[in-house]
C-alpha atoms as one frame of an Amber mdcrd trajectory, in Angstrom:
protein
  -6.264 -24.494   1.433  -6.844 -22.479  -1.710  -3.911 -22.595  -4.080  -3.254
 -20.106  -6.970  -1.386 -20.339 -10.142   1.333 -17.613 -10.763  -0.825 -14.536
 -11.646  -0.417 -13.467 -15.320   1.600 -10.388 -16.324  -0.019  -9.002 -19.502
   2.507  -6.424 -20.530   3.230  -8.207 -23.729   5.406 -10.985 -25.242   8.825
 -11.249 -23.974   8.034  -9.227 -20.801   9.595 -10.125 -17.464   7.193 -12.184
 -15.436   7.497 -12.130 -11.681   5.710 -14.110  -9.000   4.950 -12.632  -5.549
   7.147 -14.046  -2.818   4.891 -16.091  -0.578   4.879 -15.154   3.133   2.075
 -17.456   4.161   0.253 -20.102   2.041  -3.017 -20.462   3.948  -4.350 -17.806
   3.962  -2.245 -16.607   1.018  -0.035 -13.557   1.777   2.887 -12.536  -0.523
   4.989  -9.523  -1.165   6.208  -7.835  -4.259   9.576  -9.075  -5.439  12.321
  -6.450  -5.042  13.189  -6.222  -8.676   9.428  -5.389  -9.465   9.563  -2.396
  -7.250  11.787  -0.671  -9.757   9.020  -0.660 -12.250   6.987   2.656 -12.614
   3.765   0.524 -12.301   4.019  -2.607 -10.478   2.855  -5.524 -12.686  -0.332
  -7.373 -11.674   1.544 -10.639 -11.330   4.042  -9.222  -9.049   1.794  -7.127
  -6.852   1.758  -7.922  -3.121  -1.407  -9.813  -1.690  -2.868  -9.458   1.699
  -5.605 -11.943   2.667  -7.128 -12.594   6.127  -9.504 -15.497   5.597  -9.015
 -16.992   2.142  -9.794 -15.646  -1.331 -13.438 -15.790  -2.315 -14.442 -16.351
  -5.872 -17.533 -14.500  -7.079 -18.316 -14.619 -10.797 -18.935 -11.024 -12.013
 -22.525 -12.281 -13.183 -23.472 -13.060  -9.531 -21.914 -10.038  -7.922 -24.156
  -7.459  -6.240 -23.333  -4.436  -4.268 -25.849  -3.366  -1.581 -25.771   0.246
  -0.521 -27.820   1.388   2.375 -27.652   1.941   6.100 -29.480   4.051   8.685
 -28.605   7.244   6.960 -29.514   6.366   3.433 -33.021   7.266   2.262 -32.953
   5.393  -0.862 -30.968   2.086  -0.478 -30.460   0.078  -3.550 -28.319  -2.771
  -5.126 -26.490  -2.939  -8.442 -24.698  -5.494 -10.462 -21.387  -5.698 -12.118
 -22.515  -4.712 -15.627 -24.402  -1.730 -14.385 -21.294  -0.600 -12.517 -19.083
  -1.112 -15.692 -21.462   0.963 -17.636 -20.914   3.914 -15.444 -18.193   6.499
 -16.054 -14.876   5.404 -14.590 -11.922   7.452 -13.227  -8.378   6.374 -13.550
  -5.536   6.921 -11.122  -2.015   5.704 -10.369  -2.222   4.774  -6.513   0.509
   3.383  -4.171  -1.010   0.622  -2.087   0.843  -0.209   1.056  -0.076  -2.680
   3.806  -0.190  -0.950   7.191   2.292  -3.719   8.541   4.784  -3.203   5.683
   8.273  -3.297   7.228   7.110  -4.891  10.533  10.073  -7.273  10.579  12.420
  -4.198  10.998  10.980  -3.391  14.376  12.747  -4.402  17.600  11.352  -6.277
  19.384   9.379  -7.534  16.420   5.483  -7.077  16.989   3.254  -9.963  16.336
   1.727 -10.213  12.832   2.857 -11.092   9.362   6.568 -10.742   9.039   6.512
  -8.307   6.131   9.965  -7.016   4.854   9.731  -3.842   2.963   7.846  -5.220
   0.092   4.282  -5.163   1.007   3.646  -2.285  -1.381   3.176  -1.484  -5.065
   1.821   1.173  -7.365  -0.806   0.319  -9.748  -3.055   2.070 -12.393  -6.558
   1.581 -11.126  -9.945   2.326 -12.957 -13.158   2.606 -11.048 -16.454   4.469
 -10.257 -16.226   7.213  -7.479 -18.315   5.991  -4.549 -19.826   9.407  -4.211
 -21.821   8.760  -7.305 -23.676   5.772  -5.804 -23.925   7.594  -2.326 -25.720
  10.357  -4.119 -28.088   7.791  -5.579 -28.706   6.276  -2.198 -29.650   9.694
  -0.758 -27.199   9.518   2.168 -28.283  12.196   4.618 -26.553  14.659   6.901
 -26.962  12.272   9.852 -24.277   9.986   8.350 -20.870  10.092  10.085 -19.127
   7.114   8.366 -19.517   4.714   5.655 -18.905   0.986   6.539 -17.583  -1.027
   3.620 -18.024  -4.864   3.686 -15.964  -7.587   1.811 -17.158 -11.028   0.996
 -14.490 -12.528   3.115 -15.112 -13.727   6.750 -13.706 -15.955   9.323 -12.817
 -16.361  13.045 -11.373 -13.418  14.851 -10.830 -13.338  18.706 -13.092 -16.222
  19.098 -15.989 -15.100  16.933 -16.783 -15.029  13.214 -16.592 -11.711  11.495
 -16.712 -10.294   8.026 -14.026  -8.089   6.932 -15.317  -4.570   7.393 -13.796
  -1.201   7.607 -15.218   2.308   7.906 -14.128   5.651   6.494 -15.171   9.053
   7.637 -17.780  10.498   5.422 -15.534  13.106   3.883 -12.958  10.392   2.815
 -15.768   8.124   1.474 -17.226  10.839  -0.560 -13.875  12.207  -1.786 -13.968
  12.039  -5.694 -10.842   9.830  -5.778 -12.302   7.090  -3.602 -13.177   4.464
  -6.116 -15.000   1.261  -6.659 -12.301  -0.381  -8.767 -12.981  -2.898 -11.571
  -9.708  -2.758 -13.362  -5.981  -2.832 -12.350  -3.301  -1.965 -14.831  -5.814
  -2.217 -17.747  -7.142  -5.659 -16.766 -10.178  -6.840 -14.864  -9.199  -7.370
 -11.232  -7.657 -10.767 -10.439  -9.287 -12.791  -7.582  -6.192 -12.224  -5.265
  -6.670  -8.536  -5.801 -10.313  -8.189  -4.941 -12.339  -9.360  -7.930 -14.923
  -8.440  -9.119 -14.783  -5.157  -7.339 -12.676  -3.568  -4.531 -12.469  -0.220
  -2.784  -9.320   1.933  -3.411  -8.798   4.879  -1.037  -5.671   6.894  -2.214
  -3.379   8.013   0.547  -4.584   5.558   3.199  -3.057   2.270   4.246  -4.387
  -0.719   2.328  -6.613  -1.819   5.083  -9.105   0.742   3.947  -9.091  -0.695
   0.320 -11.703  -3.259   1.200 -11.532  -6.217  -1.248 -14.316  -8.512  -2.764
 -16.574  -5.594  -1.940 -20.273  -6.467  -1.457 -21.810  -3.804   0.909 -21.666
  -0.164   1.847 -23.769   1.296   4.604 -24.081   4.767   5.999 -24.026   4.810
   9.791 -25.047   7.593  12.245 -22.401   6.544  15.008 -18.690   5.613  14.653
 -18.281   2.000  13.588 -16.764  -0.414  16.218 -16.205  -3.641  14.220 -13.343
  -5.877  14.911 -11.083  -4.472  12.174 -11.869  -0.961  13.282 -11.551  -1.056
  17.078  -9.622  -4.319  17.837  -7.325  -4.735  14.867  -5.361  -2.154  12.750
  -4.872   0.101  15.672  -1.760   2.065  16.734  -1.235   0.966  20.392   1.508
   2.071  22.885   3.507   3.787  20.225   5.930   6.576  20.731   4.958   9.735
  19.008   1.852   8.393  17.441  -1.672   8.783  18.825  -3.660   5.714  19.528
  -6.462   4.990  17.156  -7.092   3.156  13.756  -4.289   3.438  11.195  -5.111
   5.840   8.541  -2.868   7.998   6.304   0.274   6.499   4.593   3.562   7.763
   6.047   6.209   9.353   3.807   8.642   6.713   2.683  11.522   5.785   0.245
  13.030   2.512  -0.909  16.423   1.866  -2.607  15.872  -0.464  -5.664  19.476
  -0.246  -7.103  22.030  -1.320  -6.157  20.731  -4.550  -4.665  21.909  -5.621
  -1.192  25.545  -7.053  -1.129  26.300  -5.775  -4.607  30.015  -5.169  -5.398
  30.599  -1.728  -6.906  33.873  -0.353  -8.254  36.015   2.167  -6.499  36.321
   5.562  -8.385  33.515   4.586 -10.787  30.127   6.320 -10.823  27.376   4.031
  -9.326  23.671   5.034 -10.029  21.731   4.758  -6.748  18.005   4.559  -7.600
  14.701   4.084  -5.666  11.025   5.052  -5.201   9.388   7.435  -2.884   5.751
   8.195  -1.925   3.729  10.106   0.713   0.124   9.772   1.915  -3.050  11.849
   1.175  -1.920  13.281  -2.035   0.821  15.324  -0.428   3.624  15.845  -2.842
   7.208  14.995  -1.951   9.682  17.799  -1.273  12.972  15.885  -1.503  14.920
  12.713  -1.353  18.355  12.697   0.099  21.003   9.998  -0.013  24.189   9.504
   1.959  26.975   6.821   1.932  28.207   5.562   5.244  31.506   3.683   5.366
  31.533   0.818   7.861  34.575   0.227   9.986  35.144   0.008  13.743  33.147
   3.313  14.127  30.527   3.970  11.455  30.846   7.330   9.932  29.445   9.224
   6.949  31.587   9.481   3.899  29.678  12.596   3.016  26.586  14.260   4.461
  23.173  14.156   3.015  23.044  14.762  -0.727  20.012  15.757  -2.740  18.896
  12.995  -5.159  17.162  13.816  -8.502  13.476  13.507  -7.874  11.090  12.836
 -10.752   7.460  13.823 -10.916   5.024  11.072 -10.134   2.202   9.936 -12.518
  -0.533  11.806 -10.563  -0.958  12.911  -6.967  -1.141   9.292  -5.512   1.544
   7.540  -7.486   5.204   7.130  -6.295   8.195   9.050  -7.619  11.409   7.744
  -9.050  14.577   9.308  -7.618  18.316   8.783  -8.492  21.699   9.738  -7.230
  25.084   9.408  -8.850  27.615   8.064  -6.345  31.376   7.670  -6.893  32.987
   5.863  -3.797  36.692   6.813  -3.160  37.752   4.073  -0.919  37.242   0.195
  -0.799  35.256  -1.654   1.851  31.640  -2.100   3.132  29.280   0.790   2.822
  25.669   1.428   3.878  23.644   3.511   1.368  20.728   5.480   3.118  17.734
   7.255   1.601  15.376   9.723   3.306  12.322  11.079   1.847  10.480  14.391
   3.058   7.104  15.557   1.932   5.596  18.994   1.518   4.323  18.924   5.003
   7.741  18.486   6.359   7.186  14.934   7.451  10.293  12.906   6.994  11.612
   9.367   7.523  12.906   8.767  10.977  16.414   7.154  11.543  14.880   4.062
  13.312  11.456   2.382  12.861   8.897   3.889  15.096   7.846   1.017  17.344
   4.156   0.198  18.267   2.679  -2.935  19.590   1.184  -4.125  16.387   3.949
  -3.102  13.946   2.186  -0.397  11.875   3.330   2.508   9.992   6.912   1.522
   9.678   8.738   4.050   7.675  12.451   4.322   8.741  15.191   5.585   6.319
  15.870   2.952   3.733  19.293   1.223   3.808  21.248  -1.087   1.414  24.622
  -2.524   2.267  27.171  -2.940  -0.575  30.945  -3.624  -0.953  33.285  -1.246
  -2.801  36.043  -3.202  -4.515
């Protein structure tokens, strides 16, 4: 088993240092601490980790990326220093595991029992993949680009590398990046060092870590992580097929669960909200439900104050000032809606593998 020290947080002397909350130790999977989700940019040391086979270590000086495939007329390979010397693009991007929130589904599907914390927003710097694709002379017969990580292991009785494909248009989008830096630092091993892919607006399975290969193919890719894993199956209201775009979502970061708040005093309810594919948010609404024998709404949905994100793929802060008028248990609920009109459903949309979970966010508090 590979063990890791608590990742560093380089925000400066005296800064709060969080460690991810371990979900499994071998392979290492961990979720972002709830307190860190309140930060505009999630600290590297707190950012969730998804690992299928173990974390490979490749020294930057030995790293090579091979770009080719059947539809590439001029395949080539490049090293880390060559990639670093190229012009980089910088973006704030929400990265969310496709299985985030799986533990809310009933019955709970198999897979890692993520709460609502397999998500974070980071400031990434990298080279647009399209620059390298142009150098490889990827031709019109290409339909997808298959990206390969250095990690591999047994899946369904056979050994497989972690590979995931993107449609050509998504792979060649100017914001699809070969990332070398995260929050101003070189990538840490658990986050894909030396180089990872970041595809804004798609679930993190697309963001292949420990990237070592990219090949242009002339027919749809059918590898294990494309056609057997990370699929929507037997879901209600969701077409079957590979997971793709991030669904609109909100989280309540304050107050924390089971907090005691004072009657007739203003309480600030705050959180984060985001959507996929660069689609802006339209609104976040909040309501307070008083819990007695029959739950009812103290008030209907109320508009929260929604702040602008730091770019098209970042998350937005929102806040709502709530003054409870009666003592007892309450349930605070938030619901985000994006510019397409997509909104969070009241219940987690169930599917057999537990992907795309985006119900309204809920926190229970007590008014005293």
